[in-house]
TORMAR-715207 format. One record per residue (C-alpha): residue number from 1; residue in one letter; x, y, z negated. Coordinates in nm, 3 decimals. Layout:
NUM | a | X | Y | Z
...
This chain:
1 | m | -13.189 | 9.262 | 5.606
2 | a | -13.042 | 9.112 | 5.288
3 | k | -13.270 | 9.036 | 4.999
4 | m | -13.277 | 9.273 | 4.708
5 | k | -13.141 | 9.125 | 4.385
6 | l | -13.327 | 9.165 | 4.057
7 | h | -13.121 | 9.093 | 3.745
8 | v | -13.354 | 9.005 | 3.458
9 | f | -13.386 | 8.819 | 3.130
10 | p | -13.724 | 8.663 | 3.210
11 | p | -13.879 | 8.652 | 2.861
12 | s | -13.836 | 9.028 | 2.819
13 | p | -14.143 | 9.250 | 2.878
14 | n | -13.920 | 9.493 | 3.068
15 | a | -13.812 | 9.209 | 3.295
16 | r | -14.166 | 9.083 | 3.329
17 | m | -14.306 | 9.416 | 3.442
18 | v | -14.062 | 9.448 | 3.732
19 | q | -14.116 | 9.084 | 3.831
20 | i | -14.494 | 9.130 | 3.830
21 | t | -14.455 | 9.442 | 4.042
22 | a | -14.237 | 9.259 | 4.294
23 | n | -14.478 | 8.963 | 4.299
24 | h | -14.783 | 9.180 | 4.356
25 | l | -14.613 | 9.369 | 4.638
26 | g | -14.459 | 9.062 | 4.796
27 | s | -14.118 | 9.229 | 4.775
28 | d | -13.828 | 9.029 | 4.919
29 | v | -13.624 | 8.992 | 4.600
30 | e | -13.391 | 8.729 | 4.464
31 | i | -13.436 | 8.677 | 4.091
32 | c | -13.098 | 8.663 | 3.916
33 | p | -13.153 | 8.543 | 3.556
34 | l | -12.930 | 8.710 | 3.298
35 | d | -12.848 | 8.512 | 2.984
36 | l | -12.869 | 8.781 | 2.719
37 | l | -12.858 | 8.530 | 2.435
38 | n | -12.505 | 8.437 | 2.538
39 | g | -12.386 | 8.791 | 2.599
40 | a | -12.404 | 8.809 | 2.979
41 | q | -12.497 | 9.176 | 2.954
42 | g | -12.152 | 9.252 | 2.818
43 | s | -11.957 | 9.111 | 3.111
44 | a | -11.744 | 9.345 | 3.319
45 | e | -11.937 | 9.239 | 3.629
46 | f | -12.271 | 9.337 | 3.483
47 | r | -12.140 | 9.658 | 3.324
48 | a | -12.028 | 9.763 | 3.669
49 | l | -12.395 | 9.750 | 3.771
50 | n | -12.532 | 9.912 | 3.457
51 | p | -12.288 | 10.079 | 3.215
52 | n | -12.561 | 10.066 | 2.948
53 | g | -12.534 | 9.687 | 2.945
54 | l | -12.911 | 9.651 | 2.973
55 | m | -13.146 | 9.484 | 3.217
56 | p | -13.338 | 9.491 | 3.447
57 | v | -13.116 | 9.601 | 3.733
58 | l | -13.208 | 9.610 | 4.101
59 | e | -12.954 | 9.585 | 4.381
60 | d | -13.076 | 9.694 | 4.722
61 | g | -12.769 | 9.675 | 4.941
62 | d | -12.526 | 9.934 | 4.807
63 | f | -12.799 | 10.104 | 4.601
64 | v | -12.807 | 9.998 | 4.236
65 | l | -13.099 | 10.102 | 4.018
66 | w | -13.155 | 10.046 | 3.646
67 | e | -13.444 | 10.128 | 3.411
68 | s | -13.761 | 9.925 | 3.452
69 | t | -13.995 | 10.218 | 3.525
70 | a | -13.766 | 10.352 | 3.797
71 | i | -13.740 | 10.006 | 3.955
72 | m | -14.117 | 9.966 | 3.955
73 | q | -14.166 | 10.305 | 4.118
74 | y | -13.897 | 10.233 | 4.379
75 | l | -14.054 | 9.901 | 4.477
76 | a | -14.408 | 10.040 | 4.483
77 | s | -14.308 | 10.345 | 4.687
78 | q | -14.205 | 10.111 | 4.967
79 | e | -14.558 | 9.967 | 4.985
80 | p | -14.783 | 10.274 | 4.941
81 | e | -15.086 | 10.099 | 5.086
82 | r | -15.090 | 9.866 | 4.782
83 | k | -15.174 | 10.167 | 4.559
84 | l | -14.959 | 10.066 | 4.262
85 | w | -14.797 | 10.411 | 4.266
86 | p | -15.054 | 10.657 | 4.405
87 | s | -14.935 | 10.931 | 4.638
88 | a | -15.206 | 11.186 | 4.553
89 | a | -15.096 | 11.430 | 4.285
90 | r | -15.360 | 11.371 | 4.017
91 | p | -15.374 | 10.991 | 4.016
92 | q | -14.994 | 10.978 | 4.035
93 | a | -14.973 | 11.212 | 3.735
94 | d | -15.225 | 10.993 | 3.552
95 | v | -15.017 | 10.679 | 3.615
96 | s | -14.707 | 10.876 | 3.512
97 | r | -14.879 | 10.976 | 3.189
98 | w | -14.942 | 10.612 | 3.095
99 | l | -14.590 | 10.509 | 3.192
100 | a | -14.456 | 10.778 | 2.960
101 | w | -14.698 | 10.668 | 2.686
102 | r | -14.568 | 10.313 | 2.720
103 | l | -14.210 | 10.432 | 2.676
104 | a | -14.285 | 10.663 | 2.384
105 | h | -14.550 | 10.472 | 2.190
106 | w | -14.678 | 10.136 | 2.316
107 | g | -14.348 | 9.966 | 2.389
108 | p | -14.190 | 10.063 | 2.054
109 | t | -14.505 | 9.955 | 1.869
110 | c | -14.528 | 9.613 | 2.034
111 | g | -14.151 | 9.586 | 2.013
112 | i | -14.160 | 9.583 | 1.634
113 | f | -14.377 | 9.270 | 1.628
114 | t | -14.185 | 9.110 | 1.912
115 | f | -13.850 | 9.161 | 1.742
116 | e | -13.956 | 9.072 | 1.389
117 | n | -14.177 | 8.771 | 1.467
118 | l | -14.017 | 8.633 | 1.782
119 | v | -13.666 | 8.756 | 1.863
120 | k | -13.534 | 8.707 | 1.510
121 | g | -13.640 | 8.344 | 1.517
122 | l | -13.473 | 8.284 | 1.852
123 | t | -13.146 | 8.448 | 1.754
124 | g | -13.113 | 8.333 | 1.393
125 | g | -13.189 | 8.679 | 1.263
126 | g | -13.384 | 8.562 | 0.961
127 | e | -13.736 | 8.629 | 0.843
128 | a | -13.956 | 8.915 | 0.952
129 | d | -13.912 | 9.233 | 0.749
130 | p | -14.243 | 9.312 | 0.574
131 | a | -14.167 | 9.685 | 0.577
132 | a | -14.109 | 9.679 | 0.953
133 | i | -14.430 | 9.480 | 1.010
134 | a | -14.624 | 9.730 | 0.799
135 | k | -14.484 | 10.012 | 1.012
136 | g | -14.586 | 9.822 | 1.324
137 | e | -14.938 | 9.770 | 1.194
138 | e | -14.972 | 10.141 | 1.119
139 | s | -14.853 | 10.234 | 1.466
140 | l | -15.075 | 9.973 | 1.632
141 | a | -15.381 | 10.101 | 1.447
142 | k | -15.320 | 10.442 | 1.603
143 | y | -15.210 | 10.355 | 1.956
144 | g | -15.419 | 10.040 | 1.989
145 | k | -15.727 | 10.255 | 1.932
146 | v | -15.613 | 10.502 | 2.198
147 | l | -15.577 | 10.221 | 2.450
148 | n | -15.894 | 10.040 | 2.344
149 | d | -16.108 | 10.354 | 2.362
150 | h | -15.971 | 10.445 | 2.704
151 | l | -16.042 | 10.097 | 2.844
152 | a | -16.405 | 10.090 | 2.735
153 | g | -16.610 | 10.054 | 3.054
154 | r | -16.297 | 10.043 | 3.271
155 | s | -16.138 | 9.763 | 3.469
156 | h | -15.801 | 9.942 | 3.495
157 | l | -15.617 | 10.223 | 3.323
158 | v | -15.629 | 10.456 | 3.625
159 | g | -15.907 | 10.442 | 3.882
160 | d | -16.053 | 10.114 | 4.006
161 | d | -15.735 | 9.944 | 4.122
162 | l | -15.428 | 9.790 | 3.963
163 | t | -15.144 | 10.039 | 3.916
164 | l | -14.800 | 10.045 | 3.758
165 | a | -14.969 | 10.169 | 3.441
166 | d | -15.155 | 9.840 | 3.394
167 | i | -14.844 | 9.637 | 3.467
168 | a | -14.611 | 9.830 | 3.237
169 | i | -14.846 | 9.838 | 2.940
170 | g | -14.991 | 9.491 | 2.993
171 | a | -14.647 | 9.328 | 3.014
172 | w | -14.583 | 9.416 | 2.650
173 | l | -14.867 | 9.183 | 2.548
174 | t | -14.723 | 8.879 | 2.727
175 | h | -14.605 | 8.726 | 2.400
176 | h | -14.872 | 8.877 | 2.177
177 | q | -14.962 | 8.543 | 2.019
178 | a | -14.605 | 8.433 | 1.945
179 | a | -14.517 | 8.787 | 1.836
180 | k | -14.828 | 8.797 | 1.615
181 | i | -14.946 | 9.131 | 1.753
182 | p | -15.285 | 9.171 | 1.580
183 | l | -15.532 | 9.256 | 1.856
184 | g | -15.846 | 9.157 | 1.664
185 | d | -15.969 | 9.516 | 1.634
186 | f | -15.923 | 9.588 | 2.005
187 | p | -16.170 | 9.385 | 2.215
188 | e | -16.133 | 9.610 | 2.520
189 | v | -15.758 | 9.561 | 2.518
190 | r | -15.801 | 9.183 | 2.494
191 | r | -16.054 | 9.181 | 2.780
192 | w | -15.833 | 9.394 | 3.003
193 | h | -15.520 | 9.193 | 2.927
194 | e | -15.693 | 8.861 | 2.996
195 | s | -15.798 | 8.991 | 3.337
196 | l | -15.437 | 9.086 | 3.411
197 | e | -15.300 | 8.748 | 3.303
198 | a | -15.544 | 8.579 | 3.543
199 | r | -15.378 | 8.748 | 3.841
200 | e | -15.144 | 8.542 | 4.055
201 | a | -14.864 | 8.797 | 4.025
202 | w | -14.867 | 8.748 | 3.648
203 | k | -14.875 | 8.370 | 3.673
204 | q | -14.578 | 8.367 | 3.908
205 | a | -14.359 | 8.580 | 3.681
206 | a | -14.114 | 8.371 | 3.482
207 | v | -14.150 | 8.383 | 3.105
C-alpha cells in the first residue's frame, strides 16, 4: 500500500498538530513540505488538492482531505486502540468540544500573538500592532483562565490519556516564547504543555 502524503508548512501550528498525530499513531505518511513563504500554496498543482489554497492536506490514494481537525480525526480513527479519538459517545463529545473550542477561541487568540510577534518579522510585515496585542491579551486573559482552571489536577484535557484535544490545543503553544504569548498567569497550562513537549511524538515533529 502506498504511503499517505501529508502536505504541510512545518512551522505552522496546524501543520504541527497533524504531524504530532501521525507520529503518535505511527502512521505511514510521507511529509511533503510546502513553502508558503514563496507562494507554493497558490500553485495550480496545490489548488487542485485544496481549492482554499491552505495546508495541511492529506492524500491517501485517491482520497484527498483538507482541514487539520478532519485529518487528525481520520488518522486517529484508523488506530482506535490508541484512544486519540474515543469511540464512546461522551468522551468523543468531550474531545469534540475542545476541538471546537480550539477553532473558535484558542487558535484565534494564540494566532494574534503568533502573527504580530513572529510571522510579521519573518515576512517583513513590520512591527507588532499594539492594538492587536492588546486584543490578544484581553482574549488570553479570558480563555487562558478557562484552560488553566480545567487543567488543575489533570494530566490531560479529557480523561487520563492523550487525545486529539491535547494535541490540537497544545500545538498552538509550540512557539509561545518566540510569539511572546504571556503564560505567566497560567501555571497549569505551562505544566501541561511542558509534559506534552517532552513526548517523543512532539520532538519528532518538524518545526
